C-alpha positions as CSV (number, residue, x, y, z in Angstrom):
1,M,-17.2,19.6,-8.2
2,I,-13.5,19.3,-8.6
3,K,-11.5,21.7,-10.7
4,Y,-8.1,20.9,-12.2
5,N,-5.5,23.4,-13.2
6,I,-1.9,23.7,-14.3
7,E,-0.4,26.6,-12.4
8,K,2.9,28.4,-13.2
9,R,3.3,30.1,-9.9
10,N,4.4,29.2,-6.4
11,T,1.2,28.5,-4.5
12,G,3.2,28.7,-1.2
13,K,1.5,28.0,2.1
14,P,-1.8,26.5,0.9
15,W,0.2,23.9,-1.1
16,D,2.7,23.2,1.7
17,D,-0.1,22.8,4.3
18,F,-1.6,20.2,2.0
19,V,1.7,18.4,1.5
20,K,2.7,18.4,5.2
21,T,-0.4,16.6,6.2
22,H,-0.3,14.0,3.4
23,S,0.9,10.5,4.3
24,R,3.1,10.4,1.2
25,A,4.6,13.8,1.6
26,N,8.2,14.3,0.3
27,S,10.5,17.2,0.0
28,F,10.5,17.1,-3.9
29,Q,6.8,18.2,-3.8
30,S,7.3,21.2,-1.6
31,S,7.1,24.8,-2.7
32,L,10.7,25.3,-1.7
33,F,11.7,22.9,-4.4
34,Y,9.5,24.9,-6.8
35,D,11.7,27.9,-6.0
36,F,14.8,25.8,-6.3
37,Y,14.0,24.5,-9.8
38,E,13.0,28.0,-11.0
39,K,16.4,29.3,-10.1
40,T,18.3,26.8,-12.2
41,N,19.1,27.1,-15.9
42,E,17.6,23.8,-17.1
43,F,14.3,23.4,-15.3
44,Q,10.9,25.0,-15.3
45,A,8.5,24.1,-12.5
46,Y,4.7,23.7,-12.5
47,Y,1.9,22.5,-10.3
48,C,-1.0,20.3,-11.4
49,I,-3.6,20.9,-8.7
50,A,-7.2,19.7,-7.9
51,R,-9.4,22.0,-5.8
52,D,-12.9,21.4,-4.4
53,K,-15.8,23.8,-4.7
54,N,-14.4,25.8,-1.8
55,T,-11.0,26.1,-3.6
56,K,-9.4,23.8,-1.0
57,I,-6.5,21.7,-2.5
58,V,-7.5,18.1,-2.5
59,G,-4.8,16.6,-4.7
60,G,-1.9,17.5,-7.0
61,F,1.8,17.3,-7.8
62,L,4.8,19.4,-8.6
63,F,6.4,18.6,-12.0
64,V,9.3,20.0,-13.9
65,I,10.2,20.3,-17.5
66,Q,13.9,19.8,-18.1
67,K,15.7,21.0,-21.2
68,K,19.2,20.2,-22.2
69,G,21.0,22.8,-24.3
70,K,24.7,22.0,-24.1
71,Y,24.9,18.7,-26.0
72,F,21.3,18.7,-27.4
73,P,19.3,21.2,-29.4
74,E,17.6,23.1,-26.6
75,N,14.0,23.0,-28.0
76,L,14.4,19.3,-29.0
77,F,15.3,17.4,-25.8
78,K,12.7,18.2,-23.2
79,R,11.4,15.8,-20.6
80,S,9.0,16.1,-17.7
81,L,9.9,14.6,-14.3
82,I,7.6,14.0,-11.3
83,I,9.5,12.8,-8.3
84,G,7.3,11.0,-5.8
85,G,4.1,11.0,-7.9
86,P,0.8,12.7,-7.3
87,L,-0.5,13.3,-3.8
88,I,-4.2,12.2,-3.6
89,P,-6.7,11.3,-0.9
90,A,-7.4,7.8,0.2
91,K,-9.6,6.1,-2.4
92,G,-8.9,9.1,-4.7
93,E,-8.8,7.3,-8.0
94,K,-11.1,9.8,-9.6
95,I,-9.0,12.7,-8.5
96,L,-5.9,10.9,-9.7
97,D,-7.5,10.3,-13.1
98,G,-8.5,14.0,-13.4
99,L,-5.0,15.1,-12.5
100,L,-3.4,12.8,-15.0
101,K,-5.8,13.9,-17.8
102,T,-5.1,17.6,-17.1
103,Y,-1.4,17.0,-17.0
104,Q,-1.4,15.0,-20.3
105,D,-3.4,17.7,-22.1
106,F,-0.8,20.3,-21.0
107,I,2.5,18.3,-21.4
108,K,1.9,16.5,-24.7
109,H,3.2,19.3,-26.8
110,K,5.8,20.6,-24.4
111,A,8.0,17.5,-23.7
112,I,9.1,14.4,-25.5
113,Y,8.3,12.1,-22.6
114,S,7.3,12.1,-19.0
115,E,8.7,10.0,-16.1
116,I,7.2,9.5,-12.6
117,R,9.8,8.3,-10.2
118,N,7.8,6.6,-7.5
119,L,8.8,6.8,-3.9
120,H,5.8,4.6,-2.8
121,S,3.8,1.7,-4.2
122,W,1.0,2.5,-6.6
123,S,-0.2,-1.1,-6.9
124,H,-3.8,-0.3,-6.1
125,Q,-4.0,2.6,-8.6
126,I,-1.9,1.3,-11.4
127,D,-4.9,0.9,-13.7
128,V,-5.5,4.7,-13.6
129,F,-2.0,5.3,-14.8
130,L,-2.2,2.7,-17.6
131,K,-5.6,4.2,-18.7
132,N,-3.9,7.6,-19.1
133,G,-1.1,6.3,-21.4
134,F,1.6,5.5,-18.8
135,K,3.6,2.4,-18.9
136,Y,4.9,0.7,-15.7
137,E,8.5,-0.2,-15.6
138,A,10.0,-2.2,-12.7
139,H,12.7,-0.3,-10.9
140,L,14.5,-1.2,-7.7
141,N,15.5,0.8,-4.7
142,Y,17.0,0.3,-1.2
143,H,15.7,1.8,2.1
144,I,17.6,1.7,5.3
145,P,15.4,1.9,8.4
146,I,17.1,4.1,11.0
147,A,15.0,4.2,14.2
148,N,16.1,2.4,17.3
149,R,18.8,0.2,15.7
150,D,22.5,0.1,15.1
151,V,22.5,0.5,11.4
152,M,26.1,-0.4,10.9
153,D,25.4,-3.9,12.2
154,A,23.7,-4.7,8.9
155,F,26.6,-3.5,6.7
156,S,28.8,-6.0,5.0
157,E,32.2,-6.7,6.7
158,S,34.0,-5.2,3.7
159,K,32.0,-1.9,4.0
160,K,32.7,-1.7,7.8
161,R,36.4,-2.2,7.1
162,Q,36.5,0.3,4.3
163,I,34.9,3.0,6.5
164,R,37.3,2.4,9.3
165,K,40.3,2.4,6.9
166,S,39.2,5.6,5.2
167,L,39.0,7.5,8.4
168,K,42.2,6.0,9.8
169,N,44.1,7.0,6.6
170,G,43.1,10.7,6.9
171,A,39.8,11.2,5.0
172,R,37.5,13.7,6.7
173,I,33.7,14.4,6.4
174,I,33.0,18.1,5.8
175,E,29.5,19.0,7.0
176,H,29.5,22.7,6.1
177,P,31.4,23.0,2.8
178,K,32.2,26.2,1.0
179,M,30.8,26.8,-2.4
180,S,34.2,26.3,-3.9
181,Q,34.4,22.9,-2.3
182,I,30.9,22.0,-3.7
183,R,32.2,23.0,-7.1
184,E,35.0,20.5,-6.7
185,F,32.4,17.8,-5.9
186,Y,30.4,18.9,-9.0
187,D,33.5,18.5,-11.1
188,I,33.9,14.9,-9.8
189,L,30.3,14.2,-10.6
190,N,30.5,15.7,-14.0
191,H,33.5,13.6,-15.0
192,L,31.8,10.5,-13.6
193,Y,28.6,11.0,-15.6
194,R,30.5,11.9,-18.8
195,V,33.1,9.1,-18.7
196,R,31.4,6.2,-16.9
197,I,27.7,6.7,-16.5
198,N,27.3,8.2,-20.0
199,K,24.2,10.3,-19.1
200,P,23.7,14.0,-19.0
201,L,24.1,15.7,-15.6
202,P,22.3,19.0,-14.7
203,D,24.6,21.9,-15.0
204,W,26.3,23.8,-12.2
205,S,23.4,26.1,-11.5
206,F,21.4,23.1,-10.2
207,F,24.0,22.3,-7.6
208,E,24.7,25.9,-6.8
209,Q,21.0,26.6,-6.2
210,F,20.6,23.5,-4.0
211,Q,23.1,25.1,-1.7
212,E,21.7,28.6,-1.9
213,I,18.0,27.6,-1.5
214,I,17.6,24.1,-0.1
215,V,20.6,24.0,2.3
216,T,19.9,27.6,3.4
217,E,16.4,26.5,4.5
218,N,17.8,23.4,6.2
219,A,15.9,21.1,3.8
220,G,19.1,19.5,2.5
221,R,22.8,19.2,3.0
222,Y,26.1,18.6,1.1
223,L,28.5,16.2,3.0
224,L,31.9,16.2,1.3
225,I,34.9,14.0,1.7
226,Q,38.3,15.8,2.1
227,Y,41.8,14.5,2.1
228,Q,44.8,16.9,2.5
229,E,42.7,20.0,1.5
230,K,41.3,18.3,-1.6
231,I,37.7,17.3,-2.1
232,I,37.7,13.7,-3.2
233,G,34.0,12.8,-2.9
234,G,30.6,13.8,-1.5
235,I,26.9,13.3,-1.3
236,M,23.9,15.6,-1.9
237,L,21.0,15.0,0.5
238,P,17.5,16.5,0.5
239,F,15.5,15.9,3.7
240,S,11.8,15.4,4.3
241,Q,10.0,16.4,7.6
242,Q,12.3,14.5,9.9
243,K,11.3,11.3,8.1
244,M,13.4,10.7,5.1
245,V,16.9,11.5,4.0
246,Y,17.4,11.0,0.2
247,E,20.6,10.2,-1.6
248,W,20.2,12.4,-4.7
249,Y,23.8,12.4,-6.0
250,V,27.0,10.7,-4.7
251,A,30.4,10.3,-6.2
252,G,34.1,9.8,-5.3
253,L,37.5,9.5,-6.7
254,D,37.7,5.9,-5.9
255,K,40.4,4.9,-8.5
256,E,42.7,7.8,-7.6
257,Y,42.3,7.2,-3.8
258,K,42.0,3.5,-3.5
259,Q,42.9,3.4,0.2
260,L,40.4,6.0,1.1
261,Y,37.2,4.7,-0.4
262,P,35.6,8.1,-0.9
263,S,32.3,6.8,-2.3
264,V,31.9,4.4,0.6
265,L,32.7,7.1,3.2
266,A,30.3,9.6,1.5
267,T,27.5,7.1,1.6
268,W,28.2,6.4,5.2
269,A,28.3,10.1,5.9
270,G,24.7,10.4,4.6
271,I,23.5,7.4,6.6
272,K,25.2,8.6,9.8
273,Y,23.6,12.1,9.3
274,A,20.2,10.5,9.2
275,M,21.0,8.5,12.4
276,D,22.4,11.5,14.2
277,H,19.5,13.7,13.4
278,H,16.8,11.1,14.2
279,Y,15.4,10.6,10.7
280,T,13.4,7.4,10.2
281,T,14.7,6.2,6.8
282,F,17.6,6.6,4.4
283,D,16.4,6.3,0.8
284,F,19.0,5.4,-1.9
285,M,16.8,6.8,-4.7
286,G,17.2,3.9,-7.1
287,A,19.0,0.7,-7.7
288,G,18.3,0.0,-11.4
289,V,16.2,-2.4,-13.4
290,P,15.8,-5.9,-12.0
291,S,16.6,-7.7,-15.3
292,Q,19.9,-5.9,-15.8
293,S,23.1,-6.3,-13.9
294,Y,24.0,-3.0,-12.2
295,G,27.2,-2.4,-10.3
296,V,25.6,0.5,-8.3
297,R,22.9,-1.9,-7.0
298,E,25.7,-4.3,-5.8
299,F,27.4,-1.4,-4.1
300,K,24.2,-0.2,-2.3
301,S,23.2,-3.7,-1.3
302,K,26.3,-3.9,1.0
303,F,24.7,-1.3,3.4
304,G,22.0,-3.7,4.5
305,G,18.9,-1.9,3.3
306,R,15.5,-3.4,2.3
307,L,15.2,-4.1,-1.4
308,L,12.0,-2.5,-2.8
309,N,10.4,-2.3,-6.2
310,Y,8.1,0.7,-6.5
311,G,8.9,1.0,-10.2
312,R,8.4,4.0,-12.5
313,F,5.8,5.3,-14.9
314,T,6.8,6.6,-18.3
315,N,4.7,8.1,-21.1
316,T,6.1,9.0,-24.5
317,H,4.5,12.0,-26.1
318,S,6.5,12.0,-29.3
319,L,7.6,8.5,-30.4
320,I,9.8,9.6,-33.3
321,L,11.7,12.2,-31.2
322,H,12.0,9.8,-28.3
323,Y,13.7,7.2,-30.4
324,A,15.9,9.9,-32.0
325,I,17.0,11.0,-28.6
326,K,17.8,7.5,-27.6
327,I,20.0,7.1,-30.6
328,F,21.6,10.5,-29.9
329,L,22.3,9.4,-26.3
330,K,24.0,6.2,-27.5
331,L,26.3,8.3,-29.7
332,F,26.8,10.7,-26.8
333,A,27.9,7.8,-24.7
334,K,30.4,6.5,-27.3
335,K,31.8,10.0,-27.7
């Protein structure tokens, strides 16, 4: 008999022991990330867990509810995010179904929509998601295999040249930045998201707590690009069990420092870190929708990774509010 529960507490070691032995383990599902989210201003963390008759964990996932209060009415714009998807046993479709049903009953009155950002293929279980109200959306990504190869050989000639030129012209990679330097990187990101990407960015507490909790526990790193004492770019990297390095956020003052290519050097810094510390894969964490042109995908393609399409699952819990938010976001982008 399997029991399913939503838990608003850090289950700690029992959960981490389950995650560490799972073939699809990722850092975003660890109890450390539960603590991280709980320390931020915009996120609330929860577990959806399946236990057997002996209370042993046999499946589950960490999810967060994100609220936006600066540009949006705080109680109106709430979404739920699951990075990596549920962790289930082999041939665990029944457990997956139970987890999704339990999650849906809980979340339907607490968030406008849910999004599962897949880090693996769900092709064999897609029917379970569809049955529970989720829609599949194609979404691309790039992985760079690291082990036993010279990764830079696969880079485009332009990217190799830009990296060499950036370092020659005086840009430096900062591996242990101060909090004030991380704040400079956040300001670059904030401007980028507001002016060019036109999407809301988590507030400063998200990036501050990443340093305080994730970096302190050696589960992630900021690598920043400095030129003449000024931070001109950087990258935010969670790690996962000596396997994966994830590019979560990256940005650079590329227009202001055209001969230094800060975004290119920041990306290279992340890839090089994965190489130097013997991780197996560098994950770009998204390259857009296949049917839409996307400059970021073109940029990432120049680093020689493997193009993947694990897609995403979305579920709208309030259709009217969801469309209202989409309209609001378009107005936000124009503003």
